[in-house]
N, C-alpha and C positions, 0 to 999 in steps of 0.2 A: 139495449145497450150501449148508449151513446157515453161519450165525452173523452176530453180532449187529450194531447200526447201524456202518456204515464200514469193513465189514474186506473190502470187494473183490468184493461177491459180482455185481454188475453187471458189474465188468469183465471176472469169469471168464466170465459170462453171453455178454456181446460177443465174448471170441474164442475161446471155444464156437463158437457159431454161426459165425465167421470162418475159422474152421480145419476145419468141415464141410464149407461151401461150396468151399474152396481143394480139397477133395479132387475134387470134379464128382461126388459122390454122389449126386444127387439134389437133389430142394428141401428148402431148412432153413424152420423157422416161428420166430421171435425174438417172444415175446407175453409178457405179462400182464394185471393185471387192470385197471389204470391207464390211460386213454387219454394221460392227460398222462405217465407214465412212458413209454409206449410211444412219443409225438412223441420225448423226450430219447433213446431208446434207438437210433431210427431217425438222429438227428443222428448219435449217436457212431459209430455204424457208419458212416455216409459218411464221415468222416473213417479210421476205421481199413481201410476198405478203397477206397479210390480207383480202383479196377478195374472198370467199368460192369459188364461180362462177370458178372465174380466177384460183384458187389455185388446184380447180380439175382435170384443163387438164392436170393437170403433174403431173404423174406416177414416184414417187421415192422407189426404189427398188435396192439392190445388183444384179447382172447379174446371180448368180448362184441362188437365191432365187424364182427369175422371171422364169426361166426355169423349175424351182419345179412346180411353177404353173402354165407354160401353157402345162406340158406334159399331163393331161388330159383332157384337151380343144384339145388337138391335137392326143386324140385314144390313146396314149400311158401309162395310166393306171396313179394310186396313187405307181410311183416309190419311194423306199427306199433309201437313200444313205448310202453307204460303208463311216461310220466314222470313220475309224482306218485305220493305213495304211495297204498296200496290203502285205506286207512282211510275215507276218505269211502265207499267202493263196501261195503263192509263195514258200515260202523254205517246205511248207508239200507237195506243187506238185510234187517240183525236188524231196524229197525223196521218195514218190508212184511209180513217173516215172522212179528213180534209173538215174537221167539225168546227166552228167559232165561239166554241165554250169555252172557256178560261179554264187551265188546267188547276187553278187555285181554286174556282169555285165549285168544279167537281169533285176535287179533293174532297173540299168542307160536303158537300152534300149527299158523299159515298159515306163519311164518317160519323155526320151528326142525322143524316133521315135515312138513309137505304140501307146500311148493312146494322145497325141496330136494330132495326124493326123487322129484319129479315126477310123484305122485299124483294120479290124475286121474279115478278111478271110486269109489264107496261101496266094492265090493270090495279093493281096491287101499288103501284108508284104513282101514276093518275090521280085515286083516290084516297092519297095518303095525307092524313092534315101535316101542313108545316108550319105549325103555329110557333111562335118566338125566333123564327129567322130571319134575317136582317135583309135577303132580299125577298120580294115575292115573285112568282113564275107562272104566266099562265101555260095554256096546254100546249102551243108550240114547242116553246123554253122546256117544259117537261120531257116533251118526246125527243128533243135532240140530246138531252141530257141522257135519256133512258137508253138512247141508241148506244151512244158510247158506254154506258156501263154493262149491258145487254153483249157488246164484243167481250167484254172483262170478263164476265162471268162466264161465256161458252170459252174463253183462254183458259181460265181457272179448272172447267172442267174435263177438255180435253188432258190437262199438263195429272189430271188424278188432283186436285189440292182445292183446300179448301180454307179460308181464314179460320181464325180460331171463335171468333163472333157467329158465322156463318153455319162452324158443327155444335154450338150450342144451340142452335137455332133447329138446325135438325137432326138433333140427338131427343130437345126438347119434344118436337113434334111427334117423333117414334115412342115417348115416354106415355105422352098423352092418348094412344092408343091402346100400347100395352101394359099399362100401368106404374105407380111408384116404385124405387128399390131399395128405401132406406123408413124406419120409422121414426126415427129423429134428425134432425139435420141443427146443428149447432155452425155458425159460419163467424170469421172472425173477419176485420175489414171490409164489410161488406159494403161501405159507401165507394168501393171502387167496382162493383159489380155496375154492367148496364143492362138494357132491358133482356139481349140475351143470356147471359148470365143468373137473372132476377127468376126469369121463363123458366130458366133451368133447376133453379131451385126450388121453384114452387111446383113442378113436374115431377121431380126427383121422391120429394112425399106426400102422403095424403095428409088432407087440412086436417085436421083433429086436435085433441089436449097436447100440447108437446111437442106440436110437431116441426116447427119453426122458432130457432134465436139467432137474432142479430146481433153482433158487435159488430159497432163502427162511429166513425167521427166525420162530420160532414166538411173538417178542417183540413182533413187528411185524404182528400181524393187529389192522385196525382195520377193516375192510371185513366179514368174515366170523367166526362160530365155527370151533373147531377140527373139522377133518374129516379122517377117516381117508384115507390115500394106498390102502393095502392093502384094504381094502372097492371102491374101483374097479376093482381091477387094476393097480394101481400100485407093485410092492415095490422098499421102495429097502434093504430088508436087507441089512447088509452089504455096501453098495455106495455108502456117503455118506461126507461126508467135512466136518468144519467148520474155519471160516479162524480163526484167533484171535488175528490184529496188526490193531489200528482205525490205517487210514491217513489218516482222513479228521479226526475231531475229535480235539482235543486231552484230553492225561492230565484237566484239570481239569474240563470237561465231561463227557468220558466218564464219570468218578465220579460224577458229579453224576446225572448220567443214570440208570446203574447204581441208584443208591441209589432212584430213583424204582420199581424192580422187584423182587420175589422173586427169593433167590438162585439159584432153581429153576424153572424152565416145565417145562410137559409140551410133548411136540413131536407132531406129528398122529397118533400110534398111543398116546399116552398114556404115554411113557416120560419121565422128570424129565431133561432136559438143564443141564449149566453153561454158563455165561453169560461165563463168565472172559477178559476178554483184554486185550492191550499196547496200548497209544497208543503212535504213532512221535515225538512231539510235548509239549511242553507252552505252556503257555496261561495268559490271566487267568481267575481265580476267578470262577463263576457269580454275577450279582449279583440278587439276593431282592429285591424291593422293596414295601412295603406303603405304598396310599394310601389318602386319607380319601375322596377324590372323583373323579370321570371326570376333570375337568378339570385336577386335580394328576396323574394318572397321565397325560397328555398331556403334560403339559410335562415330567413327569420321564422320557418313554421320548425325547420328542423331543431334550431336553440332553443324554441319553446316545445318540444317534443322532449328533448335533451331534460328540461326543469321538471316533465310531469313523472320522465322515470329516476330521475334523481328524489324526487319527493316519495319513490316508494311503486309505483304503479307498472306493471309489468306491460312489455310491449303489445301484447295481444288484446291489451286493455285499452288502447290507444288507437282511434282510426281516423285516416285524411279522408273525407267525402269529396267528389267533384261533381258538378253537375253535367257533363259527358264522361267519356272515357277518360282516365287518367294520362293515359300515354308516356309521353316524354318524360310528365312529372314522377314516376315511380323512380326512374331509374336515378334521374336527379338528387331526388330526395335521399334515395337509398345511399347513394354518395356523400351524400349531405350528413347525413344521420350515422353514417358507419354503421350499418343494420339493414339484415334482408328485409325487404315487403312482403307481403301474400297480399294480394290481389283476389278478393273475394268475388269467385261469381257464380257456384253453383255451393259451395259448400256452406255450412253456417256456422259450424264450431272454429272460431279462428284460434292456429298452433300460437298456444300462449308466449313465447319465444322470438314469435314474429310481428311486428308494424303493422296492421290493417290498413290497406286501399282498397276502393270500391267506389262506384257512383252512386249519388243521394235515390237514387229507384230503390239501386242493390239493398242497401241498408234500412228500407224499408221495413219496421218489424223487430229489428237490431235493437241492440244497447252497447255501449261502452261508456267507461268511466270517463274517458279524454276523448274529444272529439276536437279536429279540425277543418271548418270548411272552406277548401282550396280556391282561388279564385272566384269569388264569388262579385266579378266586374259586371259593367253596365250591358256588355252583348254576352256573357254569358247568360246571366238570373237577372230577367228574363232571357229564354234562349234566344238571340237576335235570329238566327237563320228559321229556326220555327215560325217567330210572327211574320218574316219577311214572306211566306207561304202562302197567309190569306190577306184575301182583300174585303173581306166581310169583317165588316164591324163589329158584329155581334160573335164570331169564330174567334177573334183576338180577345175578345173581353174573355172569353173561356178559356185563350192559353194563357193570358194573361193570371186568370184566377187559379191555375193550377200549376203555375211556375210559382207563385206567390205561397202557392200550398205544400209544395216542395222543396221549399226553402223553410217553413217552419217544419214540417217532420226531420228535415235533415238536423235543425238545430237541436230540437228536442230528442235526436241519438244519445247526447251526453248526459251525464248523469254529474259529475261536481265539476267538470274543466270545459271551458270550453272558446277555442279563437277562431275567429273570424279572418280570410284573408283576400286582397284585391290587388293587383296590377292598375295604376291609372285611375280612372272612374270608378265606383260602386257601384254596386245594383242600386237600382231606386228606394228599395226597401227597405237597406243600410239606412238610409238617410233620415 
């Protein structure tokens, strides 16, 4: 089931999970990529399924957490996740081995080829296809890359750590030998799953009637690049539906958000799909403002929020979203508004008496009556530091696509009112 933001994919997923559980036909997994969204799904399902016996048939958990829980049961031990970027480990290995492979290219090869496919040996990497990569590699170049990767993998092994992607591959491999764990699986935000997560989904449930239902939107990929479902054994050809009515976002905000995106996007199999939808209601025109300084921006945003509260909105219905951690903006805005601000990290139910502030990524799956997108300047969206890490043209295009889609996701968190602010030059997508 596909559809742009606000068309009801999450509602469909919740009702589908409830309906499967009501059949008394076995165990149901309702899953997604984000832990924040998983917590939100659990809260909504508790309202939809008040009967404890039926509700107990549905497990609601994000896929990475499930993999971590299953690992000890699969005989893999209690594995610790490497929470930080692997870049320092790769930089150290490059220096130690005196390799002339560039750090940017090495990280790109790890992120786009080696880790997603779970390549664990030189033979596997040597024979792995690299179609679509921007730079062709000969055997000698591949060997140089693998020498560094092997050193990093050995260091992770010594520390007893794995990345989430490698964990998914390892648990999926164990399930392929031991058998599936669920009768039915319903997944929301499935566009954010890479090859490892898709492989794990496929091994968690046996192929058969009503085994898998995936809900997603190609325009909301913000954690992973596009991955073929068919390549991992998930075939939805001829069995898909697109939702076309937007229930969440006003027509004015939807049109603004749609204009941030190209008219056609490629789905999981590379086919172009239309993003045309209709909204159920009208609202205020999004307010896009330029400010000369941070102080001016804070003052302007505080005034806009004050107007929304005067109109009757509760503080918890207003959210301020930023590309990176809001940092000092939180304190400055709290002082300018004269109100407490809650920074959402893991909780998904805002305190109605406090304004909300969080990152665009963390807001995924949530919605608010009014939203401010703050600091949408040219060095923040797309994030310049992220672009500067890659020398590969293909990688930069993929980063730009994800950054553009992140801005779209953030804009569509708003139901009735949207403000976009920036200091200096705006993000290119605002123009």
